[in-house]
Steps between C-alpha positions, in 0.01 A plus 500: 500500500234246408282476192276796584801721583676408177184575301457835673867590430452411133193725474688791665793450261277496192317815614823688588640570155390563146278241348682245287405452140184289478563130449331343207277211592613161378273326253247270657588133471279293280263312725284200419300240681611140531280293269297217651697243298836655592692364803561748781856636495543415871337224705264669751610273785864575431422874473334488843786295652777730377320828576423364850867564582420870511384584852217753516321694764130420559211744502124500524329735253162625628217719378178628656181306436337611175136612525256224593780261605526407866879448533812684392727344235851366560752249376854389587755637255873445474536677161527853634757770432572869535501652152557875495602773746373795296204451480477245783386178337492135606397190305364154566420210272181299521381194302246580230273229639496651847147544643621764744659731242167612341380613842819703553468645148144609569608671823772694313721500810717252692729474802813288496566347848861384538503198726737420786660166569234424764212529247533178300157375613342832401656466155368144461149621585514758220641245254187280517231587244145560612354548848539814711876548522457779755317287761687547827762731340569832674518802270407863470443730199803636311476880504468579128301212355331335795653167398565255783830573675589176677618513861860406586649535150846644435367771270205606288464690170164659414453544123272600214509277193711691248530250211449135415712319240480145365793265568433151369267317738528785755408866523747766609321749725666834560388704798563864581590531870268731696616414853736255668649410834712247687446314827776340703797521262704263722274206409623248246302479172307196382698350210401237243770277352477167312136456579512570875522782750833591659 
């Protein structure tokens, strides 16, 4: 049935009968920052090594050029996920030190471009900070936001920024899906595993 089909079946089931009693929210866990003199609970290099065993898809998140800026914004992103079917929401994570994120935030919109296995070089270009990442890159305007929709991708998701949450040294950006589409669904996806493309 697939993930989307399972989610749709769950929504139909929940809507088909009487509403269950509301579930009480669990108490929020007590959160605190790690003090500067306190050792980190996990070594960052070990964290990266172990989590690298989880293969992810690869995307490029783009946004139209804000006023008075000559080029659109875009960055390579492997921290992307579908989030909700009703309403349709997706999420991506971006480092708080990113210089591209403020440009996307100012635009208020973004397009997630899901890359195919043949687009490793395109991904590398968008992973490099600075310069015009769109030089020589074919794209058109996504229908709802006008964000760059890169040519030859497996799929694209055109979104409005819905919410932004803090998550340690990253931000969790939630987008409401306004339009989406898929290209050649027989193409293999670009995957990232243990620090390299598969």
